[in-house]
N, C-alpha and C positions, 0 to 999 in steps of 0.2 A: 504494500500500500504506500501511497505517496505521503510523505511527512515533510513539512518545511524544515523541521529540525534535522532530519536525516540528510536532506539536501544541503543544508548549511554546513553540517559536520563533514559531509563528503567533499564539499567545496573547500573547506578549510584544510582538510587532509591533503587534497590535491595541491592547493596553494603552498602548503608547507613542504611538500616534496619538490615542487618547482623551485622554491627559494633555496632549499638545501642543495639541489642540483646546481644552481647558479653560483653558489658560494663555496662549493666543494673544491678543495685544492686538487683533487683527482682530475677535475675537468679543466685545469689551467695549463697553459703552455708558456714557456719562457722563450721569448724571441731575443736574438742578439741585437741590441740596440745599435751597435756600430754597423753591422751588416745591413740592418733596416735603413739606417740613415744613408748608407752608401747606395743602396738600391733606389732610394727616393731621389738623391742628388743625381744619380746616373741618368735618370729620366727627366732631369731639368725641373724637378718639383721641389717644393719645400713642405714643411709641416702643415701649413694652412691648405695647400693644394691637396695633400693627402686626406685631410679631414673632409674637405668639400667633395672630393671624388669618391671617397669610400662611404661617406655617411656615418662614420664612426665618430663618437663624441670627442671633443677636444680633450676632455679629462682622460679618456681611455688612451688616446694617442700619446698624451703627455706622460701617462703612467708607463706605457711601453718604452717611450724614449728615455725614461729615467730608470729602466731596469726592471719594471714591474711585469707581471704575467698578464695573460689575456685568455679569453676563451678560444677553443678551436675555431668556432665560427668567425670570430674577429680575425684570427690569423689567416684563414682562408680568404676572407674578404680583402685583406691587405695584399695577399698574393695575386688575387684577380686584378686589383687596381694597378699593381706594379708589374703585372704580367711576368711573374717569376714563380719558381717552385718553392714550396714550403721549406725544403731542406736548405735553401740558400739563406734563409733568415732565421732558422731555428738556432737556439743557443746550444752549443755542444760543450760537454763537460771537459 
């Protein structure tokens, strides 16, 4: 039977899973900021161009440029804009 309370609880459970997925360290990738900057400059672009062409927020691009991690979806989007392979900008240990 339909119950507004069950629907609400189901929605909260789903939302909780989505938030956990987005903030999980397991789903993050480290890009090499120097390699990324090189690929950007190689195409005659700057950070603002990258933000505008990728649709990725300024905060996220800034975080990556300063050594932070990003989601796989963001990394793939950057590769598409830069027309490069993910391996070229991934951080290697």
